[in-house]
N, CA, C and O atoms as a printed pandas DataFrame, in Angstrom:
     atom_number atom_name residue_name chain_id  residue_number  x_coord  y_coord  z_coord
0              1         N          MET        A               1   10.446   65.723  -42.616
1              2        CA          MET        A               1    9.879   66.495  -44.296
2              3         C          MET        A               1    7.764   66.206  -44.287
3              4         O          MET        A               1    7.087   65.632  -43.434
4              5         N          PRO        A               2    7.314   66.895  -45.613
5              6        CA          PRO        A               2    6.307   67.094  -45.547
6              7         C          PRO        A               2    5.529   66.099  -45.107
7              8         O          PRO        A               2    6.142   65.060  -44.860
8              9         N          GLY        A               3    4.039   66.083  -44.879
9             10        CA          GLY        A               3    3.217   65.100  -44.768
10            11         C          GLY        A               3    2.967   64.727  -45.881
11            12         O          GLY        A               3    3.317   63.553  -46.001
12            13         N          ASP        A               4    2.396   65.254  -47.060
13            14        CA          ASP        A               4    2.372   65.027  -48.171
14            15         C          ASP        A               4    2.997   64.064  -48.789
15            16         O          ASP        A               4    2.495   63.193  -49.499
16            17         N          ALA        A               5    4.801   64.323  -48.344
17            18        CA          ALA        A               5    5.779   63.699  -49.188
18            19         C          ALA        A               5    5.218   61.776  -49.399
19            20         O          ALA        A               5    4.781   60.921  -48.628
20            21         N          LEU        A               6    5.516   61.824  -50.702
21            22        CA          LEU        A               6    5.418   60.685  -51.208
22            23         C          LEU        A               6    6.380   59.372  -49.928
23            24         O          LEU        A               6    7.539   59.463  -49.524
24            25         N          ARG        A               7    5.240   58.179  -49.573
25            26        CA          ARG        A               7    6.672   57.397  -48.783
26            27         C          ARG        A               7    6.415   56.170  -49.930
27            28         O          ARG        A               7    5.528   55.870  -50.729
28            29         N          ILE        A               8    7.509   55.738  -49.586
29            30        CA          ILE        A               8    7.179   54.170  -50.922
30            31         C          ILE        A               8    8.120   53.458  -49.765
31            32         O          ILE        A               8    8.733   54.238  -49.036
32            33         N          PRO        A               9    8.288   52.030  -49.534
33            34        CA          PRO        A               9    8.733   51.054  -48.765
34            35         C          PRO        A               9    9.289   50.135  -49.370
35            36         O          PRO        A               9    8.890   49.689  -50.445
36            37         N          PHE        A              10   10.967   49.466  -48.322
37            38        CA          PHE        A              10   11.333   48.746  -48.577
38            39         C          PHE        A              10   10.747   47.150  -49.495
39            40         O          PHE        A              10   10.068   46.447  -48.746
40            41         N          HIS        A              11   10.899   46.654  -50.698
41            42        CA          HIS        A              11   10.292   45.452  -51.142
42            43         C          HIS        A              11    9.970   44.027  -49.942
43            44         O          HIS        A              11   10.934   43.321  -49.646
44            45         N          PRO        A              12    8.950   43.800  -49.493
45            46        CA          PRO        A              12    9.278   43.428  -48.494
46            47         C          PRO        A              12    9.580   41.672  -48.920
47            48         O          PRO        A              12    9.058   40.951  -48.069
48            49         N          ASN        A              13   10.052   41.145  -49.655
49            50        CA          ASN        A              13   10.473   40.058  -50.931
50            51         C          ASN        A              13   11.774   40.102  -50.863
51            52         O          ASN        A              13   12.108   38.940  -50.632
52            53         N          VAL        A              14   12.929   40.910  -50.943
53            54        CA          VAL        A              14   14.019   41.147  -51.894
54            55         C          VAL        A              14   15.112   41.621  -50.898
55            56         O          VAL        A              14   14.810   42.542  -50.139
56            57         N          PRO        A              15   16.173   41.156  -50.839
57            58        CA          PRO        A              15   17.480   41.051  -50.287
58            59         C          PRO        A              15   17.190   42.891  -50.465
59            60         O          PRO        A              15   16.787   43.505  -51.453
60            61         N          LEU        A              16   17.574   43.400  -49.107
61            62        CA          LEU        A              16   17.339   44.989  -49.500
62            63         C          LEU        A              16   18.322   44.988  -50.422
63            64         O          LEU        A              16   17.867   45.432  -51.476
64            65         N          ALA        A              17   20.331   44.468  -50.587
65            66        CA          ALA        A              17   20.645   44.778  -51.214
66            67         C          ALA        A              17   20.832   45.296  -53.165
67            68         O          ALA        A              17   21.441   45.996  -53.973
68            69         N          ASP        A              18   19.657   44.184  -52.946
69            70        CA          ASP        A              18   18.760   43.956  -54.259
70            71         C          ASP        A              18   17.988   45.142  -54.970
71            72         O          ASP        A              18   17.907   45.284  -56.190
72            73         N          GLN        A              19   17.276   46.207  -53.732
73            74        CA          GLN        A              19   17.197   47.016  -54.012
74            75         C          GLN        A              19   17.203   48.766  -54.756
75            76         O          GLN        A              19   16.311   49.596  -54.926
76            77         N          TYR        A              20   18.684   48.748  -55.050
77            78        CA          TYR        A              20   19.216   49.903  -54.869
78            79         C          TYR        A              20   20.162   49.358  -56.535
79            80         O          TYR        A              20   20.887   48.379  -56.359
80            81         N          ALA        A              21   20.152   49.824  -57.717
81            82        CA          ALA        A              21   20.719   49.904  -58.599
82            83         C          ALA        A              21   21.191   50.772  -59.421
83            84         O          ALA        A              21   20.658   51.095  -60.483
84            85         N          ALA        A              22   22.424   51.284  -58.885
85            86        CA          ALA        A              22   22.422   52.941  -59.899
86            87         C          ALA        A              22   23.370   51.892  -61.381
87            88         O          ALA        A              22   23.835   50.755  -61.473
88            89         N          PRO        A              23   23.258   53.037  -62.244
89            90        CA          PRO        A              23   23.456   52.401  -63.228
90            91         C          PRO        A              23   25.396   53.455  -64.324
91            92         O          PRO        A              23   25.662   54.626  -64.596
92            93         N          THR        A              24   25.982   52.385  -64.492
93            94        CA          THR        A              24   27.443   52.584  -65.214
94            95         C          THR        A              24   27.171   54.480  -65.071
95            96         O          THR        A              24   26.162   54.997  -64.590
96            97         N          ARG        A              25   28.670   55.399  -65.772
97            98        CA          ARG        A              25   28.282   55.981  -66.027
98            99         C          ARG        A              25   28.175   55.861  -67.775
99           100         O          ARG        A              25   27.732   56.825  -68.398
100          101         N          ASN        A              26   28.570   54.737  -68.424
101          102        CA          ASN        A              26   27.924   54.927  -69.738
102          103         C          ASN        A              26   26.163   54.186  -69.745
103          104         O          ASN        A              26   25.807   53.769  -70.847
104          105         N          VAL        A              27   25.570   54.103  -69.067
105          106        CA          VAL        A              27   24.449   53.688  -69.080
106          107         C          VAL        A              27   23.705   54.983  -68.882
107          108         O          VAL        A              27   22.683   55.135  -69.551
108          109         N          ARG        A              28   24.142   56.102  -67.910
109          110        CA          ARG        A              28   23.838   57.228  -67.696
110          111         C          ARG        A              28   23.684   57.867  -68.970
111          112         O          ARG        A              28   22.630   58.319  -69.418
112          113         N          GLN        A              29   25.083   57.873  -69.657
113          114        CA          GLN        A              29   25.104   59.010  -70.971
114          115         C          GLN        A              29   23.843   57.963  -72.181
115          116         O          GLN        A              29   23.088   58.452  -73.022
116          117         N          MET        A              30   23.984   56.800  -71.912
117          118        CA          MET        A              30   22.531   56.720  -72.938
118          119         C          MET        A              30   21.548   56.790  -72.294
119          120         O          MET        A              30   20.977   57.778  -72.755
120          121         N          LEU        A              31   20.894   56.353  -71.440
121          122        CA          LEU        A              31   19.974   57.448  -70.559
122          123         C          LEU        A              31   19.301   58.778  -71.106
123          124         O          LEU        A              31   18.170   59.045  -71.511
124          125         N          GLN        A              32   20.702   59.638  -70.915
125          126        CA          GLN        A              32   20.671   60.728  -71.721
126          127         C          GLN        A              32   19.764   60.786  -73.412
127          128         O          GLN        A              32   18.834   61.459  -73.859
128          129         N          SER        A              33   20.737   59.578  -74.003
129          130        CA          SER        A              33   20.965   59.873  -75.305
130          131         C          SER        A              33   19.535   59.422  -75.453
131          132         O          SER        A              33   18.885   60.355  -75.924
132          133         N          PHE        A              34   18.959   58.601  -75.284
133          134        CA          PHE        A              34   17.424   58.399  -75.035
134          135         C          PHE        A              34   16.310   58.918  -74.657
135          136         O          PHE        A              34   15.193   58.501  -74.964
136          137         N          VAL        A              35   16.561   59.849  -73.975
137          138        CA          VAL        A              35   15.708   60.983  -73.217
138          139         C          VAL        A              35   15.474   61.741  -74.792
139          140         O          VAL        A              35   14.541   61.494  -75.557
140          141         N          ARG        A              36   16.335   62.493  -74.969
141          142        CA          ARG        A              36   16.075   63.651  -76.144
142          143         C          ARG        A              36   15.898   63.017  -77.580
143          144         O          ARG        A              36   15.664   63.809  -78.493
144          145         N          HIS        A              37   15.988   61.617  -77.886
145          146        CA          HIS        A              37   15.735   61.036  -79.283
146          147         C          HIS        A              37   14.111   60.781  -78.936
147          148         O          HIS        A              37   13.377   60.703  -79.921
148          149         N          VAL        A              38   13.486   60.645  -77.590
149          150        CA          VAL        A              38   12.009   60.882  -77.671
150          151         C          VAL        A              38   10.892   61.595  -77.226
151          152         O          VAL        A              38    9.684   61.528  -76.999
152          153         N          CYS        A              39   11.924   62.339  -77.211
153          154        CA          CYS        A              39   11.978   64.119  -77.373
154          155         C          CYS        A              39   11.682   64.683  -78.181
155          156         O          CYS        A              39   10.816   65.555  -78.254
156          157         N          ARG        A              40   12.471   64.212  -79.057
157          158        CA          ARG        A              40   12.603   64.987  -80.536
158          159         C          ARG        A              40   11.521   64.147  -81.107
159          160         O          ARG        A              40   11.030   64.853  -81.987
160          161         N          THR        A              41   10.910   63.054  -81.076
161          162        CA          THR        A              41   10.549   62.385  -82.239
162          163         C          THR        A              41    8.927   61.473  -81.326
163          164         O          THR        A              41    8.262   60.449  -81.487
164          165         N          ARG        A              42    8.962   62.581  -80.449
165          166        CA          ARG        A              42    7.426   62.203  -80.056
166          167         C          ARG        A              42    6.299   62.162  -80.449
167          168         O          ARG        A              42    6.328   63.280  -80.963
168          169         N          GLY        A              43    5.423   61.857  -80.626
169          170        CA          GLY        A              43    3.928   60.984  -81.814
170          171         C          GLY        A              43    3.565   62.141  -81.331
171          172         O          GLY        A              43    4.037   62.941  -80.523
172          173         N          PRO        A              44    2.296   62.047  -82.220
173          174        CA          PRO        A              44    1.200   63.608  -82.626
174          175         C          PRO        A              44    1.111   63.439  -80.711
175          176         O          PRO        A              44    1.036   62.448  -79.985
176          177         N          VAL        A              45    1.176   65.272  -80.360
177          178        CA          VAL        A              45    0.517   65.858  -79.780
178          179         C          VAL        A              45   -0.383   67.358  -79.406
179          180         O          VAL        A              45   -0.173   68.391  -80.042
180          181         N          GLN        A              46   -0.915   67.313  -78.815
181          182        CA          GLN        A              46   -1.721   69.158  -78.905
182          183         C          GLN        A              46   -0.487   69.893  -79.279
183          184         O          GLN        A              46    0.654   69.639  -78.892
184          185         N          SER        A              47   -0.824   70.729  -79.993
185          186        CA          SER        A              47    0.503   71.691  -80.005
186          187         C          SER        A              47    0.867   72.823  -79.604
187          188         O          SER        A              47    1.944   73.367  -79.848
188          189         N          ASP        A              48   -0.226   73.332  -78.815
189          190        CA          ASP        A              48   -0.181   74.231  -77.667
190          191         C          ASP        A              48    1.016   73.440  -75.946
191          192         O          ASP        A              48    1.383   74.028  -74.929
192          193         N          TRP        A              49    1.228   72.056  -76.371
193          194        CA          TRP        A              49    1.690   70.713  -74.744
194          195         C          TRP        A              49    3.289   71.266  -75.048
195          196         O          TRP        A              49    4.088   71.252  -75.985
196          197         N          LYS        A              50    3.228   71.714  -73.766
197          198        CA          LYS        A              50    5.068   71.895  -74.089
198          199         C          LYS        A              50    5.042   70.559  -72.801
199          200         O          LYS        A              50    4.329   70.506  -71.799
200          201         N          LEU        A              51    6.423   69.262  -73.429
201          202        CA          LEU        A              51    7.164   68.780  -72.557
202          203         C          LEU        A              51    8.209   69.131  -70.886
203          204         O          LEU        A              51    9.261   69.743  -70.702
204          205         N          LYS        A              52    7.205   68.346  -69.890
205          206        CA          LYS        A              52    8.280   69.356  -68.280
206          207         C          LYS        A              52    9.324   68.443  -68.573
207          208         O          LYS        A              52   10.427   68.963  -68.741
208          209         N          HIS        A              53    9.221   66.705  -68.719
209          210        CA          HIS        A              53    9.964   66.726  -68.356
210          211         C          HIS        A              53    9.386   64.503  -68.650
211          212         O          HIS        A              53    8.197   64.182  -68.678
212          213         N          VAL        A              54   10.607   63.381  -68.817
213          214        CA          VAL        A              54   10.464   62.211  -69.201
214          215         C          VAL        A              54   10.702   61.514  -68.224
215          216         O          VAL        A              54   11.916   61.653  -68.079
216          217         N          LYS        A              55   10.231   60.635  -67.201
217          218        CA          LYS        A              55   10.653   59.801  -66.526
218          219         C          LYS        A              55   10.712   58.503  -66.641
219          220         O          LYS        A              55    9.910   57.592  -66.842
220          221         N          ILE        A              56   12.047   58.634  -66.439
221          222        CA          ILE        A              56   12.379   56.582  -66.846
222          223         C          ILE        A              56   12.339   56.063  -65.573
223          224         O          ILE        A              56   12.421   56.548  -64.444
224          225         N          TYR        A              57   12.092   54.183  -66.347
225          226        CA          TYR        A              57   11.826   52.991  -65.336
226          227         C          TYR        A              57   12.643   52.064  -66.191
227          228         O          TYR        A              57   12.617   52.079  -67.422
228          229         N          ARG        A              58   13.568   51.038  -65.252
229          230        CA          ARG        A              58   13.935   49.908  -65.283
230          231         C          ARG        A              58   13.118   49.123  -65.154
231          232         O          ARG        A              58   12.612   48.983  -64.041
232          233         N          VAL        A              59   12.764   48.454  -66.075
233          234        CA          VAL        A              59   12.290   47.013  -65.375
234          235         C          VAL        A              59   12.580   45.842  -65.746
235          236         O          VAL        A              59   12.651   45.500  -66.926
236          237         N          VAL        A              60   12.780   45.103  -64.762
237          238        CA          VAL        A              60   12.925   43.574  -64.652
238          239         C          VAL        A              60   12.342   43.091  -64.887
239          240         O          VAL        A              60   11.229   43.504  -64.562
240          241         N          HIS        A              61   12.363   41.655  -65.718
241          242        CA          HIS        A              61   11.395   40.724  -65.410
242          243         C          HIS        A              61   12.018   39.254  -64.476
243          244         O          HIS        A              61   12.971   38.723  -65.046
244          245         N          ILE        A              62   11.737   38.813  -63.612
245          246        CA          ILE        A              62   12.050   37.665  -63.100
246          247         C          ILE        A              62   11.587   36.295  -63.255
247          248         O          ILE        A              62   10.458   36.061  -62.822
248          249         N          VAL        A              63   12.305   35.252  -63.840
249          250        CA          VAL        A              63   11.773   34.587  -64.415
250          251         C          VAL        A              63   11.149   33.202  -63.098
251          252         O          VAL        A              63   11.893   32.527  -62.386
252          253         N          PRO        A              64    9.890   33.151  -63.132
253          254        CA          PRO        A              64    9.271   32.502  -61.877
254          255         C          PRO        A              64   10.352   31.124  -62.253
255          256         O          PRO        A              64   10.814   30.917  -63.375
256          257         N          PRO        A              65   10.629   30.212  -60.948
257          258        CA          PRO        A              65   10.998   29.692  -61.298
258          259         C          PRO        A              65   10.002   27.937  -61.383
259          260         O          PRO        A              65    9.129   27.662  -60.560
260          261         N          SER        A              66   10.272   27.317  -62.138
261          262        CA          SER        A              66    9.339   26.402  -62.774
262          263         C          SER        A              66    8.451   25.401  -61.929
263          264         O          SER        A              66    7.647   24.646  -62.476
264          265         N          SER        A              67    8.708   25.456  -60.139
265          266        CA          SER        A              67    8.150   24.816  -59.116
266          267         C          SER        A              67    6.798   25.570  -58.976
267          268         O          SER        A              67    5.749   25.092  -58.544
268          269         N          LEU        A              68    7.033   26.953  -59.459
269          270        CA          LEU        A              68    5.332   28.491  -59.154
270          271         C          LEU        A              68    4.356   27.516  -61.103
271          272         O          LEU        A              68    3.146   27.415  -61.305
272          273         N          TYR        A              69    5.506   27.043  -62.051
273          274        CA          TYR        A              69    4.713   27.219  -62.999
274          275         C          TYR        A              69    3.287   26.196  -63.139
275          276         O          TYR        A              69    2.167   26.316  -63.635
276          277         N          MET        A              70    4.344   24.721  -62.102
277          278        CA          MET        A              70    3.641   23.798  -62.123
278          279         C          MET        A              70    2.157   24.078  -61.084
279          280         O          MET        A              70    1.203   23.333  -60.864
280          281         N          LYS        A              71    2.389   25.130  -60.714
281          282        CA          LYS        A              71    1.186   25.475  -59.848
282          283         C          LYS        A              71    0.952   25.778  -60.110
283          284         O          LYS        A              71   -0.126   25.793  -59.514
284          285         N          GLY        A              72    0.812   26.698  -61.232
285          286        CA          GLY        A              72    0.352   27.638  -62.150
286          287         C          GLY        A              72   -0.133   29.422  -62.756
287          288         O          GLY        A              72   -0.927   30.163  -63.336
288          289         N          ALA        A              73    1.304   29.203  -61.918
289          290        CA          ALA        A              73    1.864   30.715  -61.872
290          291         C          ALA        A              73    1.902   31.458  -63.469
291          292         O          ALA        A              73    2.416   30.886  -64.430
292          293         N          ASP        A              74    1.373   32.592  -63.537
293          294        CA          ASP        A              74    1.367   33.087  -64.726
294          295         C          ASP        A              74    2.820   34.132  -64.580
295          296         O          ASP        A              74    3.124   34.807  -63.597
296          297         N          PRO        A              75    3.957   33.949  -66.554
297          298        CA          PRO        A              75    5.450   34.754  -65.588
298          299         C          PRO        A              75    4.572   36.136  -66.382
299          300         O          PRO        A              75    5.356   36.961  -66.850
300          301         N          ARG        A              76    3.485   36.380  -66.526
301          302        CA          ARG        A              76    2.710   37.697  -66.348
302          303         C          ARG        A              76    2.632   38.629  -65.698
303          304         O          ARG        A              76    2.319   39.740  -66.126
304          305         N          ASP        A              77    2.907   38.355  -64.518
305          306        CA          ASP        A              77    2.227   38.087  -62.802
306          307         C          ASP        A              77    2.870   39.627  -62.305
307          308         O          ASP        A              77    4.094   39.509  -62.259
308          309         N          PRO        A              78    2.596   40.520  -62.061
309          310        CA          PRO        A              78    2.752   42.041  -61.779
310          311         C          PRO        A              78    3.475   41.508  -61.073
311          312         O          PRO        A              78    4.268   42.409  -60.798
312          313         N          GLU        A              79    3.916   40.292  -60.344
313          314        CA          GLU        A              79    4.712   40.319  -58.865
314          315         C          GLU        A              79    6.267   39.669  -59.358
315          316         O          GLU        A              79    7.122   39.224  -58.592
316          317         N          PHE        A              80    6.358   39.763  -60.941
317          318        CA          PHE        A              80    7.172   39.475  -61.740
318          319         C          PHE        A              80    7.453   40.236  -62.030
319          320         O          PHE        A              80    6.559   40.167  -62.873
320          321         N          TYR        A              81    8.132   41.564  -62.348
321          322        CA          TYR        A              81    8.360   42.488  -62.510
322          323         C          TYR        A              81    8.762   43.378  -61.500
323          324         O          TYR        A              81    8.421   43.482  -60.322
324          325         N          ARG        A              82    9.849   44.227  -62.459
325          326        CA          ARG        A              82   10.532   45.079  -60.106
326          327         C          ARG        A              82   11.245   46.260  -61.537
327          328         O          ARG        A              82   12.061   46.041  -62.433
328          329         N          PRO        A              83   10.218   47.861  -61.032
329          330        CA          PRO        A              83   10.801   48.591  -61.765
330          331         C          PRO        A              83   11.781   49.113  -60.923
331          332         O          PRO        A              83   11.570   48.988  -59.717
332          333         N          TYR        A              84   13.191   49.879  -61.415
333          334        CA          TYR        A              84   13.680   50.855  -60.382
334          335         C          TYR        A              84   13.694   52.131  -61.794
335          336         O          TYR        A              84   13.833   52.264  -63.010
336          337         N          TYR        A              85   13.384   52.990  -60.254
337          338        CA          TYR        A              85   12.780   54.566  -60.466
338          339         C          TYR        A              85   15.016   55.051  -61.492
339          340         O          TYR        A              85   15.856   55.359  -60.647
340          341         N          MET        A              86   15.406   55.038  -62.621
341          342        CA          MET        A              86   16.549   56.024  -62.808
342          343         C          MET        A              86   16.391   57.248  -62.759
343          344         O          MET        A              86   17.408   57.884  -62.486
344          345         N          GLY        A              87   15.354   57.887  -62.949
345          346        CA          GLY        A              87   15.283   59.857  -62.982
346          347         C          GLY        A              87   14.793   60.239  -64.086
347          348         O          GLY        A              87   14.799   59.577  -65.124
348          349         N          ALA        A              88   14.105   61.887  -63.862
349          350        CA          ALA        A              88   13.712   62.106  -64.927
350          351         C          ALA        A              88   14.042   63.671  -65.082
351          352         O          ALA        A              88   14.163   64.647  -64.341
352          353         N          TYR        A              89   14.137   63.302  -66.773
353          354        CA          TYR        A              89   15.196   64.192  -67.433
354          355         C          TYR        A              89   13.964   65.271  -68.034
355          356         O          TYR        A              89   12.746   65.187  -68.193
356          357         N          ASN        A              90   15.014   66.320  -68.267
357          358        CA          ASN        A              90   14.757   67.633  -69.391
358          359         C          ASN        A              90   14.347   67.050  -70.730
359          360         O          ASN        A              90   14.200   65.837  -70.883
360          361         N          SER        A              91   14.195   67.803  -71.547
361          362        CA          SER        A              91   14.122   67.268  -73.313
362          363         C          SER        A              91   16.034   67.279  -74.006
363          364         O          SER        A              91   16.473   66.865  -75.080
364          365         N          GLU        A              92   16.637   67.838  -73.003
365          366        CA          GLU        A              92   18.012   67.616  -73.240
366          367         C          GLU        A              92   18.982   67.104  -73.046
367          368         O          GLU        A              92   20.138   67.297  -73.422
368          369         N          GLY        A              93   18.174   65.915  -71.987
369          370        CA          GLY        A              93   18.503   65.012  -71.362
370          371         C          GLY        A              93   19.273   65.155  -70.262
371          372         O          GLY        A              93   20.261   64.453  -70.045
372          373         N          LYS        A              94   18.860   66.084  -69.500
373          374        CA          LYS        A              94   19.801   66.681  -68.473
374          375         C          LYS        A              94   18.664   65.864  -66.872
375          376         O          LYS        A              94   17.568   66.217  -66.437
376          377         N          LEU        A              95   19.531   64.813  -66.468
377          378        CA          LEU        A              95   18.950   64.470  -65.001
378          379         C          LEU        A              95   18.681   65.439  -64.179
379          380         O          LEU        A              95   19.690   66.039  -63.812
380          381         N          LEU        A              96   17.121   66.040  -63.501
381          382        CA          LEU        A              96   16.490   67.316  -63.056
382          383         C          LEU        A              96   16.598   66.570  -61.771
383          384         O          LEU        A              96   15.428   66.903  -61.582
384          385         N          GLU        A              97   16.875   65.918  -60.770
385          386        CA          GLU        A              97   16.649   65.613  -59.567
386          387         C          GLU        A              97   17.590   64.025  -59.800
387          388         O          GLU        A              97   17.315   62.840  -59.985
388          389         N          PRO        A              98   19.005   65.005  -59.633
389          390        CA          PRO        A              98   20.657   64.319  -59.103
390          391         C          PRO        A              98   20.479   63.458  -57.965
391          392         O          PRO        A              98   20.777   62.265  -57.912
392          393         N          HIS        A              99   19.694   64.540  -56.575
393          394        CA          HIS        A              99   20.094   63.469  -55.019
394          395         C          HIS        A              99   17.912   63.481  -55.136
395          396         O          HIS        A              99   17.091   64.030  -54.401
396          397         N          ASP        A             100   17.745   62.702  -56.263
397          398        CA          ASP        A             100   16.225   62.508  -55.998
398          399         C          ASP        A             100   16.345   61.112  -54.571
399          400         O          ASP        A             100   17.197   60.306  -54.943
400          401         N          PRO        A             101   15.970   60.848  -53.693
401          402        CA          PRO        A             101   16.110   59.802  -52.519
402          403         C          PRO        A             101   15.560   58.614  -53.435
403          404         O          PRO        A             101   16.216   57.572  -53.448
404          405         N          PHE        A             102   14.445   58.700  -54.169
405          406        CA          PHE        A             102   14.419   57.768  -55.151
406          407         C          PHE        A             102   15.384   56.938  -56.333
407          408         O          PHE        A             102   15.541   55.944  -57.041
408          409         N          LEU        A             103   15.658   57.688  -56.076
409          410        CA          LEU        A             103   16.753   57.817  -57.831
410          411         C          LEU        A             103   17.187   56.338  -57.847
411          412         O          LEU        A             103   17.807   56.429  -56.787
412          413         N          TYR        A             104   17.349   55.130  -58.176
413          414        CA          TYR        A             104   18.150   54.337  -58.895
414          415         C          TYR        A             104   17.263   52.959  -57.966
415          416         O          TYR        A             104   17.395   51.792  -58.336
416          417         N          TRP        A             105   16.524   53.281  -56.942
417          418        CA          TRP        A             105   16.147   52.341  -56.198
418          419         C          TRP        A             105   14.803   51.884  -56.965
419          420         O          TRP        A             105   14.303   52.511  -57.899
420          421         N          LEU        A             106   14.253   50.571  -56.364
421          422        CA          LEU        A             106   13.871   49.674  -56.667
422          423         C          LEU        A             106   12.178   50.143  -55.935
423          424         O          LEU        A             106   12.139   50.202  -54.706
424          425         N          MET        A             107   11.524   50.297  -56.329
425          426        CA          MET        A             107    9.492   50.608  -57.052
426          427         C          MET        A             107    8.386   49.032  -56.693
427          428         O          MET        A             107    7.737   48.397  -57.525
428          429         N          PRO        A             108    8.471   48.842  -55.599
429          430        CA          PRO        A             108    8.835   47.771  -54.412
430          431         C          PRO        A             108    6.816   47.303  -55.876
431          432         O          PRO        A             108    6.047   48.161  -56.309
432          433         N          VAL        A             109    6.743   45.915  -56.095
433          434        CA          VAL        A             109    5.374   45.527  -56.683
434          435         C          VAL        A             109    4.830   44.271  -55.663
435          436         O          VAL        A             109    5.716   43.417  -55.619
436          437         N          TYR        A             110    3.675   43.894  -54.845
437          438        CA          TYR        A             110    3.633   42.726  -54.271
438          439         C          TYR        A             110    2.278   42.963  -54.179
439          440         O          TYR        A             110    1.485   43.896  -54.308
440          441         N          ARG        A             111    2.297   41.532  -53.854
441          442        CA          ARG        A             111    0.342   41.520  -52.940
442          443         C          ARG        A             111    0.506   41.774  -51.330
443          444         O          ARG        A             111    1.436   41.525  -50.563
444          445         N          ASP        A             112   -0.646   42.308  -51.154
445          446        CA          ASP        A             112   -0.938   42.862  -49.604
446          447         C          ASP        A             112   -1.711   41.476  -49.643
447          448         O          ASP        A             112   -1.930   40.535  -50.406
448          449         N          GLN        A             113   -2.011   41.950  -48.272
449          450        CA          GLN        A             113   -2.880   40.748  -47.714
450          451         C          GLN        A             113   -4.194   40.374  -47.692
451          452         O          GLN        A             113   -4.676   39.292  -47.356
452          453         N          GLN        A             114   -4.608   41.144  -47.993
453          454        CA          GLN        A             114   -5.863   40.892  -49.002
454          455         C          GLN        A             114   -5.559   40.550  -50.709
455          456         O          GLN        A             114   -6.561   40.514  -51.423
456          457         N          GLY        A             115   -4.705   40.393  -51.121
457          458        CA          GLY        A             115   -4.075   40.044  -52.537
458          459         C          GLY        A             115   -4.084   40.741  -53.559
459          460         O          GLY        A             115   -3.833   40.312  -54.685
460          461         N          ARG        A             116   -4.533   42.519  -53.128
461          462        CA          ARG        A             116   -4.939   43.390  -54.105
462          463         C          ARG        A             116   -3.229   43.622  -54.596
463          464         O          ARG        A             116   -2.305   43.811  -53.805
464          465         N          VAL        A             117   -3.114   43.552  -56.090
465          466        CA          VAL        A             117   -1.580   44.325  -56.168
466          467         C          VAL        A             117   -1.472   45.720  -56.110
467          468         O          VAL        A             117   -2.329   46.473  -56.573
468          469         N          VAL        A             118    0.145   46.295  -55.238
469          470        CA          VAL        A             118    0.273   46.857  -54.905
470          471         C          VAL        A             118    1.418   47.316  -56.281
471          472         O          VAL        A             118    2.408   46.655  -56.594
472          473         N          ASP        A             119    1.196   47.942  -56.605
473          474        CA          ASP        A             119    2.883   48.975  -57.286
474          475         C          ASP        A             119    2.730   50.246  -57.561
475          476         O          ASP        A             119    1.900   50.783  -58.295
476          477         N          TYR        A             120    3.816   50.830  -56.756
477          478        CA          TYR        A             120    4.665   51.670  -56.054
478          479         C          TYR        A             120    5.285   52.107  -57.556
479          480         O          TYR        A             120    5.369   53.293  -57.873
480          481         N          GLY        A             121    5.591   51.316  -58.200
481          482        CA          GLY        A             121    6.654   51.929  -59.342
482          483         C          GLY        A             121    5.392   53.153  -60.496
483          484         O          GLY        A             121    5.745   54.027  -61.287
484          485         N          ARG        A             122    3.923   52.700  -60.121
485          486        CA          ARG        A             122    2.456   53.524  -60.815
486          487         C          ARG        A             122    2.321   54.056  -59.877
487          488         O          ARG        A             122    1.457   54.908  -60.082
488          489         N          ARG        A             123    2.713   54.106  -58.716
489          490        CA          ARG        A             123    1.836   55.037  -57.700
490          491         C          ARG        A             123    3.916   56.574  -58.117
491          492         O          ARG        A             123    4.240   57.752  -58.268
492          493         N          HIS        A             124    4.343   55.467  -58.072
493          494        CA          HIS        A             124    5.280   56.845  -58.213
494          495         C          HIS        A             124    5.421   57.818  -59.699
495          496         O          HIS        A             124    6.007   58.896  -59.800
496          497         N          ALA        A             125    4.867   57.245  -60.516
497          498        CA          ALA        A             125    4.673   58.056  -61.894
498          499         C          ALA        A             125    3.244   58.646  -61.979
499          500         O          ALA        A             125    2.463   58.826  -62.914
500          501         N          GLY        A             126    3.205   58.850  -60.798
501          502        CA          GLY        A             126    2.064   59.453  -60.688
502          503         C          GLY        A             126    0.237   58.672  -60.728
503          504         O          GLY        A             126   -0.730   59.384  -60.456
504          505         N          GLU        A             127    0.129   57.683  -60.975
505          506        CA          GLU        A             127   -1.049   56.629  -62.041
506          507         C          GLU        A             127   -2.157   57.097  -60.709
507          508         O          GLU        A             127   -1.683   57.713  -59.755
508          509         N          GLU        A             128   -3.206   56.849  -60.735
509          510        CA          GLU        A             128   -3.966   56.463  -59.990
510          511         C          GLU        A             128   -4.728   55.780  -59.518
511          512         O          GLU        A             128   -5.669   55.701  -58.728
512          513         N          ARG        A             129   -4.294   55.425  -59.989
513          514        CA          ARG        A             129   -4.596   53.382  -60.024
514          515         C          ARG        A             129   -3.705   52.891  -59.668
515          516         O          ARG        A             129   -2.925   52.625  -60.582
516          517         N          TRP        A             130   -3.200   52.434  -58.129
517          518        CA          TRP        A             130   -1.865   51.836  -58.649
518          519         C          TRP        A             130   -1.580   50.831  -57.384
519          520         O          TRP        A             130   -0.570   50.472  -56.780
520          521         N          ILE        A             131   -3.084   50.541  -57.285
521          522        CA          ILE        A             131   -3.732   49.324  -55.632
522          523         C          ILE        A             131   -4.512   48.495  -57.202
523          524         O          ILE        A             131   -5.243   49.091  -57.994
524          525         N          GLU        A             132   -4.258   47.606  -57.265
525          526        CA          GLU        A             132   -5.829   47.129  -57.790
526          527         C          GLU        A             132   -5.594   45.402  -57.279
527          528         O          GLU        A             132   -4.636   44.665  -57.045
528          529         N          GLU        A             133   -7.773   45.264  -57.277
529          530        CA          GLU        A             133   -8.555   44.349  -56.461
530          531         C          GLU        A             133   -7.809   43.029  -57.486
531          532         O          GLU        A             133   -8.098   41.850  -57.280
């Protein structure tokens, strides 16, 4: 593995069996259709820009238990969101890397020991600010 390869750990607070979620055949077809629609109806962009690909993430929002609400938990807290990488697609809706090692895996979002939000979904998507104080 190259030294600069992206490394994403398993989520420390989610059972391993819940960290992989492959979609059904019907859902995969819907994703392809969504990509084609988005690529044909995208908003105003520079006329000389060319679309390379579209990355899709399925984000599951976990509803916190009432005990956390009683302690003042905010349901919009980043730790209650679980992004699963659904793939990169070209403008025709074709999955570009069907053997991508991150495909259909959870991109963990959690607080580290310093209390910072570490968001591997943002890191995977190319966001520079994927750790928030």
